[in-house]
C-alpha positions in Angstrom: 87.0 219.8 294.9 89.4 220.8 292.1 92.7 219.0 291.8 95.6 221.0 290.5 98.1 219.3 288.2 100.8 221.6 289.6 102.1 221.1 293.1 103.2 224.6 294.1 105.1 223.2 297.2 107.4 221.0 295.2 110.9 222.2 294.4 113.3 219.8 292.5 116.8 219.1 293.7 118.2 220.8 290.6 116.2 224.0 291.3 117.4 224.0 294.9 121.0 223.5 293.7 120.8 226.4 291.2 119.2 228.7 293.8 121.9 227.8 296.3 124.6 228.4 293.7 123.2 231.8 292.8 123.0 232.7 296.5 126.7 231.7 297.1 127.8 233.5 293.9 125.6 236.5 293.2 127.7 237.6 290.1 127.3 234.3 288.4 124.6 235.4 286.0 126.7 238.4 284.9 129.7 236.2 284.3 127.5 233.9 282.2 126.3 236.8 280.1 129.9 238.0 279.7 131.1 234.6 278.6 128.2 234.2 276.2 128.9 237.6 274.6 132.6 236.6 274.2 131.8 233.4 272.4 128.5 233.8 270.7 127.5 237.4 270.1 128.9 238.6 266.8 128.9 242.0 265.2 126.5 242.6 262.3 127.8 241.6 258.9 128.8 244.2 256.3 127.1 242.7 253.3 129.0 245.0 250.8 132.4 244.0 252.2 131.4 240.3 252.2 130.2 240.5 248.5 133.5 242.2 247.5 135.6 239.6 249.4 133.7 236.8 247.6 134.1 238.4 244.2 137.9 238.9 244.7 138.5 235.3 245.8 140.8 233.4 243.4 139.4 230.1 242.3 141.5 227.1 243.5 142.1 224.2 241.2 140.4 220.9 242.1 143.5 219.0 243.2 146.1 221.5 244.5 149.1 219.2 244.4 148.8 218.3 240.7 150.9 220.5 238.5 149.5 221.7 235.2 151.8 220.4 232.5 
C-alpha cells in the first residue's frame, strides 16, 4: 500500500475563494493583465539615445546653494 504525500481531494479556503472570485468576475484576469501592462511593462530602451542623454548632462556642483565667489 503506497501512501501519497499529496491529498488530491483537499482544496484550501484561499483556492476556493479565488475560484469563486473568478467565476463571479470572468474578466478579472484580463483586467489584471491590463493593470500590469500599465504599471510594469516598459518599452525597450534606446541605448544610443540614453548614451547621448548621459553625455549631454551638465554636471551639478556638490552643494547647489553655495555661490562660487
